[in-house]
C-alpha positions as CSV (number, residue, x, y, z in Angstrom):
1,M,0.0,0.0,0.0
2,T,1.1,3.5,-0.5
3,T,2.4,5.5,2.4
4,A,-0.6,7.9,2.0
5,T,-4.0,7.0,3.2
6,P,-5.4,4.1,1.2
7,T,-8.2,4.8,-1.2
8,S,-11.5,3.1,-1.3
9,T,-10.3,1.2,-4.4
10,E,-7.3,-0.1,-2.5
11,D,-9.5,-1.0,0.4
12,R,-12.0,-2.9,-1.7
13,A,-9.2,-4.6,-3.7
14,L,-7.5,-5.6,-0.4
15,A,-10.7,-7.1,1.0
16,L,-11.4,-9.2,-2.1
17,L,-7.8,-10.3,-2.7
18,G,-7.6,-11.2,1.0
19,Q,-10.5,-13.5,0.6
20,G,-8.7,-15.3,-2.2
21,V,-10.5,-13.8,-5.2
22,G,-8.2,-13.7,-8.3
23,P,-6.8,-10.4,-9.6
24,E,-8.9,-10.5,-12.8
25,M,-12.1,-10.9,-10.9
26,V,-11.2,-8.2,-8.4
27,A,-10.4,-5.8,-11.2
28,S,-13.7,-6.5,-12.9
29,A,-15.6,-6.2,-9.6
30,I,-14.2,-2.8,-8.6
31,G,-14.0,-1.3,-12.1
32,V,-10.2,-1.0,-12.6
33,S,-7.7,-2.7,-14.9
34,V,-5.9,-5.8,-14.1
35,S,-2.7,-3.9,-14.4
36,R,-3.8,-1.6,-11.6
37,I,-4.3,-4.6,-9.3
38,S,-0.9,-5.8,-10.4
39,Q,0.6,-2.4,-9.5
40,L,-1.0,-2.7,-6.0
41,L,0.3,-6.2,-5.5
42,S,3.8,-5.1,-6.4
43,Q,3.8,-2.7,-3.4
44,T,5.4,-4.5,-0.5
45,E,3.0,-3.2,2.2
46,F,-0.1,-4.0,0.1
47,A,1.1,-7.5,-0.8
48,A,1.9,-8.1,2.9
49,A,-1.6,-6.9,3.9
50,V,-3.2,-9.3,1.3
51,A,-1.0,-12.2,2.6
52,D,-2.1,-11.4,6.2
53,L,-5.8,-11.4,5.3
54,R,-5.5,-14.6,3.3
55,F,-3.7,-16.2,6.3
56,Q,-6.5,-15.0,8.6
57,N,-9.2,-16.3,6.3
58,L,-7.5,-19.6,5.7
59,S,-7.0,-20.1,9.5
60,K,-10.7,-19.4,10.1
61,H,-11.7,-21.9,7.4
62,N,-9.3,-24.5,8.7
63,E,-10.8,-24.1,12.2
64,R,-14.2,-24.7,10.8
65,D,-13.0,-27.7,8.8
66,S,-11.5,-29.1,12.0
67,K,-14.9,-28.8,13.8
68,Y,-16.6,-30.6,10.9
69,D,-13.9,-33.3,11.1
70,L,-14.6,-33.7,14.9
71,L,-18.4,-34.0,14.3
72,E,-17.7,-36.6,11.6
73,D,-15.5,-38.6,13.9
74,A,-18.1,-38.4,16.7
75,L,-20.9,-39.6,14.3
76,I,-18.7,-42.5,13.2
77,E,-18.2,-43.5,16.8
78,K,-22.0,-43.1,17.4
79,M,-22.7,-45.3,14.4
80,K,-20.2,-47.9,15.7
81,D,-21.8,-47.8,19.2
82,C,-25.3,-48.2,17.8
83,M,-24.6,-51.0,15.4
84,I,-25.5,-53.6,17.9
85,F,-28.9,-52.0,18.5
86,M,-29.6,-50.7,14.9
87,T,-33.2,-49.7,15.3
88,R,-32.8,-46.5,13.3
89,P,-29.4,-46.6,11.6
90,M,-30.6,-44.4,8.7
91,E,-30.9,-41.4,11.0
92,I,-27.3,-41.6,12.0
93,A,-26.2,-42.5,8.5
94,R,-28.1,-39.4,7.1
95,V,-26.5,-37.0,9.6
96,L,-23.1,-38.6,8.9
97,Q,-23.7,-38.1,5.1
98,I,-24.6,-34.5,5.6
99,I,-21.5,-33.8,7.7
100,N,-19.3,-35.7,5.3
101,Q,-20.6,-33.7,2.3
102,A,-20.1,-30.3,4.1
103,K,-18.0,-28.0,2.0
104,R,-14.5,-27.8,3.2
105,R,-13.0,-24.3,2.7
106,G,-9.5,-24.5,4.2
107,A,-6.2,-25.8,3.0
108,S,-7.5,-29.4,2.8
109,A,-10.4,-28.4,0.5
110,P,-10.2,-30.4,-2.7
111,E,-10.2,-27.3,-4.9
112,A,-7.4,-25.8,-2.9
113,I,-5.2,-28.8,-3.5
114,T,-6.0,-29.5,-7.2
115,N,-6.7,-26.0,-8.6
116,Q,-3.3,-24.4,-8.3
117,Q,-3.1,-23.0,-11.9
118,T,-2.0,-19.5,-12.6
119,V,-2.8,-17.9,-15.9
120,V,-0.8,-14.9,-17.0
121,N,-2.1,-12.7,-19.8
122,L,0.5,-10.8,-21.8
123,I,-0.4,-7.9,-24.0
124,M,2.3,-7.4,-26.6
125,P,2.7,-4.0,-28.3
126,T,1.9,-4.2,-32.0
127,N,5.3,-3.1,-33.2
128,I,6.9,-6.0,-31.4
129,Y,4.1,-8.5,-32.3
130,Q,4.6,-7.9,-36.0
131,K,8.1,-9.1,-35.8
132,F,6.9,-12.6,-35.1
133,T,5.3,-15.0,-37.6
134,V,2.9,-17.6,-36.3
135,N,1.4,-20.7,-38.0
136,A,-2.3,-21.9,-37.9
137,N,-1.7,-23.3,-34.4
138,N,-0.6,-19.9,-33.2
139,Q,3.0,-21.2,-32.8
140,V,5.9,-18.8,-33.5
141,I,7.7,-20.0,-36.6
142,Q,9.8,-16.9,-37.4
143,A,11.2,-14.2,-35.3
144,G,12.4,-11.2,-37.4
145,Q,14.4,-12.8,-40.2
146,Q,15.2,-15.9,-38.2
147,Q,13.3,-19.1,-39.1
148,L,12.5,-21.2,-36.1
149,I,12.2,-25.0,-36.1
150,T,10.8,-27.6,-33.7
151,V,13.4,-30.2,-32.7
152,Q,13.0,-33.2,-30.4
153,S,15.6,-33.1,-27.6
154,G,17.1,-36.4,-28.8
155,Q,17.9,-34.8,-32.1
156,M,19.8,-31.8,-30.7
157,A,23.2,-33.3,-30.8
158,G,22.9,-34.3,-34.5
159,L,21.6,-30.8,-35.4
160,L,24.5,-29.2,-33.6
161,D,27.0,-31.4,-35.4
162,T,25.4,-30.6,-38.7
163,A,25.6,-26.8,-37.9
164,R,29.2,-27.1,-36.9
165,Q,30.2,-28.9,-40.1
166,S,28.5,-26.3,-42.3
167,Q,30.4,-23.4,-40.8
168,P,33.7,-22.5,-42.4
169,V,36.7,-23.2,-40.2
170,I,39.0,-20.2,-39.7
171,H,42.6,-20.8,-38.9
172,Y,44.7,-18.2,-37.2
173,E,48.4,-18.2,-37.6
174,Q,50.7,-16.6,-35.1
175,H,53.7,-14.8,-36.4
176,H,56.7,-14.4,-34.1
177,P,59.1,-11.8,-35.1
178,G,62.6,-13.1,-35.4
179,P,65.6,-11.4,-34.0
180,G,66.2,-8.3,-35.8
């Protein structure tokens, strides 16, 4: 954050980023550009405040998850204790199912474990972009005047040998002046 008083835009961005909302969605929600959010995140104080809020929120969610885990454990024990009587096992099974399906929000939440993908959007200026030629698959095949090729890693040694053989060899002779 800046050393001056934070603006309402910064406060709103901080609140949303602290809750784990992505920069693109934050920018859209508060009506600024993604680059503005990036500028805020590049400020040490702002980034530290976001990290602190994320830690607080994650801690709160982990505490809640732990309580659900304790309830689930207690219900499993209750089910085990009642198995010999089993007059109404479906009531316990239903409550156990509800607790088991409760949304976990903390670090052990499935989406927190599996959804760790970061997408970076790059906007290239047109004068640089025009120096690259791409094919139908949007792969760069030429940079400036240099043609680019795709090579398997196993073929690199052979390609290097071919390139070395096609280059002219320059010999340097050293001349030592004789006694004069």
